C-alpha angles and dihedrals in degrees: 000000000000116000126200123192130182141067092295097044095107094047092049090050093048089053091065106019121081121192118210118269111281095027132084134207097223106104117093122229093021125112113230125195114219145119137283107230131184101237090204095060105013090234116148111237102181146338110252146170116236125198124186120205109193120219131290093017097069139090094267098032089244131092105292129189122188120199112197108201132174094269102244107149094222091050093048090047089053092050091048090049091051092051095046091050088055090056106273120125134212113265121249118238109291093358096135091053090043090055090049088054094044091050090049096245088128136004126238095267089056092045091054089047089061089061092044091050091052091048095045113128098182137042092245092053088051090049093053092045090048091055090051091048090054088056101258095144093044090051090050092051098045097076090050092051093045092050091048091051090051090052091049092049091051092051093045090053090055089052096047098041120044092201089060095061113149115269121212089255092050092048091050090051091051091050091054092047093050091047089051090050091050092049093051095046091046090058089051091047092052091056089072091072086071099023093063090057091049090055101036105022127230141254120247117189118200110209140169142118118300121291099013091120102265093144091047090053089047091052092046092052094051094039098235141075095262097141124057111248123199138148090245111105114236096029091137105067100167138027115278119205130204133163124225135135136255117205089341096309115117113241133187107215117208118200106199137196115268114263115236141121108280140162092207106114095208094047090048090057089050091051091051089053089049090057089049090051089052091052093049099041123106090212129016120210110203113200119205125184104234091189090069131057115267112267133208087253090057092050093045091051093050091050093047090055095049094111096036131091093258139157124200118218119193103210129202096037086158088073128067113280117251102162095081119241094236092054091049092048091053092051103038121001093184097052116144120224115224143162116216088192098057101020092240113157096012093115088058091045096052090045090050092050091050094046090051090051099042103038106188093354125085144159091272092052112109094196124115120265127205103222103166125080093218091054090047092051090051092052090049091049090051090050091050091052092047093048090053092046090051092052092048092050091050089049094053095247121169115281091236091062092046090049091057090059094044092051088049090055091050091050091051091052089048089057090064094060094034099251095122105028123116125234095256094058092044089052091053092050097049093042087073091063125094119254095253094060 
């Protein structure tokens, strides 16, 4: 499909599109079958369907014409060449969505959701982006902005009109409203801890001593025999990476070399890389062989992950237990029993991984998630300004000083929806879009 947008879109389309005899391409929002013809030679290039969307009821808010051709690259190149010789130009990345934003068809949160929806790799990512595209985040922010504006107006009145000086009761009411604003925005800000993983994915390192079944767990999680599995300890010498998803969230699985004391130079390098993978991972999955007695290496690994976001999986639950339940309980009370051979316990494991990642959020949660770092920074900036304003109000500071902080908070919230951003930042945002959007 070739899309034209702008005041001359219809005229450019009429220059190259010919409707069949007895029909006319002059009714908006109706698809018309016809032909693309080179007006210079009269040669038919392709059969196509043309649809005209009259401003402002179009994606961009301008006149838009969409020409649906058969998709042959040489044919599309010819059509583009015809249109550019008539005066049209090739769109910049994200320019159609930028025009929709500029013409107030959508706000910036919805515009960014267009990109996220296109880039979505999982159904859950598409669901979250779809909510944003429908304006979920904007709707969540609007009550905060309206309440903040009301607070600002009340304070400005006390500055402009002496008779409207704040009473003790009014000041107490303002304090409560600002505290309520802070509480609501803090909840929204917290959602980014999970939202960033929904949008960008997360790293999960699978670690343990040699021959506990790390590679088998790795293969079971991705659903294929990607890693080599043998009974020989130290088979995995280097980190192996594979991408999959857990509960709709993209995850990069890292199968690491088993950690143990060794004089093998190559294996030592692999173990060093394992420790680096542990340090960089968002979640660490420690695999312990429950069919063997606990070793010093097992205990050292559990202790080394004490302050990390880690989950312990007791592998080989299809075999008799030899680790000792009391020893396991002392080390890791929330360990999950699994069998990489049969798949037993993997539903609990994937759920445990997701719960550790999401916290209070989840795929069934209908709440709004902040998924973009720029949006998160703006919410944090607004919270900082509100915290300062609250402290100033409690300390009896002049209303003019408090107003500066409150206006700063409002400006930060406006950055999220694009009301207070400058052209350079907007250009950076839309430059990440593909040409067609």
